[in-house]
N, C-alpha and C positions, 0 to 999 in steps of 0.2 A: 503495498498500499503504500511505501515511502516515494515511491514514483507515480503516483499520482498527479494529473495536471491540477494545479489549483488556478479555480478562475477568481481573478480580483475583481473583476469589473461586473459580474452579473452576480443577483442574490435573490430575492424575492420578487417575483416579477420582474420589472425591467431598473429597480431600482439598484441604482452601483454599492457595493457590497460596503465601501466604508459610510455611508448613509446609512444603511441599516445598522451597521454596528454603532455608530452615532448615536442613534438614536436610541437604541437598547441602554449605551450607558447612560444617556440623559435622562429617560424617561425611567428607569430603574432607580437612577440615583435621586430622583424627583421625588417617587413614590417613599425611599426611604427617610428623605429629609424631611418630607409633610410628616411623619409618622414619629420622627426623633424631635422635632419641632412642635410636635402636638404633646407627645410624654415631658417633656422639658417645661412648657407650663404650666402640667401640672405637679413637678417635682417639687419637695418639700425639702427644706434645708436637711444637710445632711454630710458624712465625714469629709468630702471633697466637694460640696459648693453647696451656697446661699438656698435660698427657694426660688423659683423660678427662674435659671439659669437661662443662657443665650445657649445658642446650639454650641458654640465651639467649649464651654465651658465644660454643657451636658457630655460632649465628646473625649472628655480627658478623665473620666474616672474610672473606677477599676483600675483594671491593671495599667491604663494606659497613665495611672498617675506613675507604676513605678517606671512605668520608660520614660515620663519627664525627670526623675530623679536620675536617671542614669544618663539623659540627656545633657542636667543643670550640673549634677555633681560627683557623679560615674560611679564607678563600682567600689564595695568596701573592702580594705586588707584587712581588717579586723571583724569576724562575724557576730552576729547579736545570739546572744546565747540565753534564754529560757531560765523560770527560777529553779528547773529537773535539769539543767547543764544541757541543753538538746540545740540547737543551732533553729534561731528563728527566721521568720517573716526576712526576706533581706533582697537585692537587687541579684543576686547571682541566677536567680531563677527565667533571668530576662535574656535573651540572645541580643548582641550586639547591633547587627547592622544597621536596625531601625534605629536605635537613638542615637546612632552615632550619626546617621544620615540626617537625622534631623539635628544635631546638636550643630552640625558642620552651617546645613539652610539657616538656623537661627542667628548662627554668626555672621553669616554673607547677609541676612534680608534686617534684621533686628527684631523681627515680628518673636512674638511669644511661643511657647509650644502647642499651645492649645491650638492656634492656624497652622504652623506648617505640618504640625503633626497630620492634621486635617486634609492640609494640602497634598503632601508624601500618599498618603493611604487612597485619595480619590484620584490621583495621578496613576500611581501604582495600580490602582481596580481598572484603569481604562486601557493602560499595557497589558495588564493579562487577561482582560476579555479579546485583546486583537490576536492575541498568543494562542490562548485556548480556542479561539476561531482555527488560526487554523491548521491546528491539531484534531479538533473534533471533524476537517474536512477530510483529510487523512483516513478517519475513523467510520465514519458516517455519511460522506459527501457532504456536497455545498451548502443544499438547501438545507438540507434536515441540522446541521452545523452551525445556523443562526437559529434554529429552535433549541438547541442545548445550551449554547451562552446565555439563550436569554432564559431558560432555565435556572441557572445558575446566578445571572446576575440577579433575578428576583426572586430566590432562595429565602427561606424564612430567616436564616441567620445574614442575608445580606448588610444589614446595617451596620456590622464589623468592618465591611471593607471603607467607612468612610470614616472611622474614630480615629482616637490615637493607639490602634492598635498594629502590631506586625502582620499581619494576617496578609494583608493585598499584595504586601513585598513580598513574602513567602511564598503567595501562590504564582506571584511572578516567575520564580526562581524556579517553583516546583512545575509548572510550566513549560518552560526554557528545558529543562531536564529531560522531560518527558518526551516533546517538541524532539529535541534533539535524539533521544534515543531513534525515533520513528523513521527519522531522515538521514540517521545514521551521522550525524555529524557530531564527532567525536569530542571537538575540540570546545564546542559551546557547550556539550556534557560538562565537561572537565572545569571548564572555568562556572559552571553554575551551581554544581555539586557545593563548593566549600560554602559559596553564597547562601544556599536555601541550608544547608545545615547551621548556620551562623545566624537566620534570621529567625527560624521557626525550629521546633523540636523535630526536621526533616531528617537527618543525616542516618538515625540506625534503620527507620524503613528505608531510606534509600539504599542503604547497604545489604538487605532483602532485599529487595529488587531485583539489585545487578545480582545476586548471588543466584536467584531463580532464573536469570534469564542466562546465567552461565551453564545453568546446570540443563535447560531445556533446549539453549542452543551451541551444545557442548562441542558439535560436528560441525556449525557454519563457521565462515571468515569472520563472525564478528566474534569467536570467542576471547580472544587477545582484549580486544576492548572492554567486553564484558568483566574480564578477571581486573583489568588495570582498575576501572572503575569501581570494578568493589572496593578494592584495597584504599584508592583517595575518596569513596564514602566514608569507610571505615576511620580512617586518619581524621577527616572532617569531622565525623561523630565525637570523637574523641577528643577532640582537641577544648573545647568549651570547658568539660571539667578538668581536666589538664592545666587550663588556663586559671580556674577558679583556685585550684590546689596549688599554683603555684603563685597566685597573690594573695591567698591564705594562712598557708602555711597548713590546712588540712585537705588529707589526701579525698576522702566523700565530702569536699564542702558543696557539690553541686546539687547530688544526690538526697542530702541531706537536705540542703536548702530546700528541694521539690517537695519532701515531705512535711515540710513545716508547715503546708498548706492544709494537710490532711488529716494531720494528729488531731489535734482541737477539735476536730468536729467528727471526724467519724473512725479513725484506726485508734484510737489510743495510744496508750505508750509505743506497746512493740510495732506497730503499721502492718503492713503486710507483705507477703512473700512474691517472687516473681510468679507471675499468673494465677493469682488470685484474687487480685484487685473485684473483677466482677462478680464474682461469689461473695466475697463481702459486700459487696457495695449491694448487691439483692438482697439478703440478706437485711442488711441495716436499712433498706426503705421496704422491700416487699414481708420479711417476717417468713411465716411457714408457706407461704405464695413463692418462695426466690425459687427453686427449682423449674417451676411452671414456669415462670417470666425467661427464664435462662432457656427453656427448650424452646419456649416461643422464637424467642430472637435466634437462635441458631434455627428453625425453620425458618425463619424468614428470611434470613443470609443466604440459606442452600436453595429456596425457591430464587429468589432474586441472581443469584447464581446459575441455576440452569436453564433462566429464561433464554430463549434463543436470540434475543437483540441483547442480553448482557455476554452471550459468549459470541455475537458478530463483532464483538470492541476492540478485538486483534488481540494478539499474543503482549505488547507493552503494555495497554491499559489494563489486562486481567491482572497481568504479575504487579502491576503497582498497589491496584487495588486488595492484591491477597498481601503483597507486603505492606500495604499501612493498616490493613485490619488486623493481622497477626499482630503488629507493634503494638496495638490500644489493648489488646487482648492481652499483651505482656507485661504492659507496664500503669495501664491506667484502672485507678478506683472510679467507676460512672459515678457523675455526678450533676448537678444544672450545667455543666459545662462540656458534655457532652455534644451537644448542638453543634458547638462552635468548632470543638474538636472533632465532628465528620467532617465537617468543611471538604478537606483535602480529596476527597472520596468523587469530588466533581466531575471528573469521567462519567462517572453511571449515569451522569445529565443524557448522556448518548444513549442509555438505553431504553430512555423514552422519547427520544426528537426525531425519532424516523415515522412517528406518529404525531399529527398534528393535534387531534382531538386530543389526546394525550399528553401534550406538550403545554396545550393550554390549560387544562386542567393542572397539570402540574403547576404553569406560573399562578396561577388562580389561588392554589393552595400555598403557594410561598409566600404570595402578598398577605394573605390573612394570617400566616404562621407571621410576616414577622410583626404583625401588631402584637403576638403572642407572648413573643421572645423579648421583647421588647419593656413588656408589659412585668412579665417575670422574673426577666434574667437582666435584662440595662437598667431598669429605672430600679430607684433606690425606695425602699419600703422599711421603715422601721430600721431594726437592728438584720438589716436583710443578708441572709447567708444562701442565697442562690445567684452565686457569680456568674456571668456570662461567659 
């Protein structure tokens, strides 16, 4: 499929493709911005803002606050400790590419974090849509690709692509990796992998991706490239924990920092082991129904995986979906952030994009889902413990 001719001038009907993409970007951001403004007008005073904040202040709460700390202060050389002697919440949980980019643009422009971070996220979102469109054209064809990117652009968590979070920028680098693999542009992939791994925690699933591709394409001419990229992804994955160790003098600084957010609310003192987070979470949320919830999730995954429209996405997209889901199963304790953390599985949008009715339904459900995601996860209600 890498050799498929990509028509850059024809899209839906006689509309030039760039016009269609620009329309998806503008309309989707208008919808998300309208919802964010509505909730901002209702927002009570909270730990990050006063009552009724403007859009930019409303866009720099939750993890955006930590990115702001990194952009303005940097990373701590001494880890904060709780009364029990455990590592507390600190900036090492947040990768450096996004906040350092924002920091540089703040210095150049003189604008505050709230404005610059939103601008970076919006521009990165636009770039992501353009790159994802090119990838989807390989996977599902020219016309269906536009439906696929529209499904992604209007998805329930898409407001996060315009706030002070690193998601948009991470999606840019991830889409470059996947596109580069499909088109066999190995230099592009090699450049994008470290940036992806140091923008969002994508290094480990990318390592799994290239292990899978190496195995399934062992006899192909791409084997050496895949082996080399596996090593690069593994090194990129280790780079941030090593940097945290070097700066703080504590070997497990990064891992303990990640666990700091979970212990007070879910895990208690011991935490959970690799691969047990979903079971622990199901018990915490659903108690005696935990087994049935996990069985239901497993059946749902299998059904989606065996759909002909999913299997036709191609080897690279399927390998990525397997790699990222495996990574989540290994490391994640699911809670309210699960919806945002599932966003890197956006190639699945191609599974519904071949059907116009299915795409329209998915877009409509996505718009409705945005309202509930902002209400339940983004807006702050009292001592809110449901982070986005």
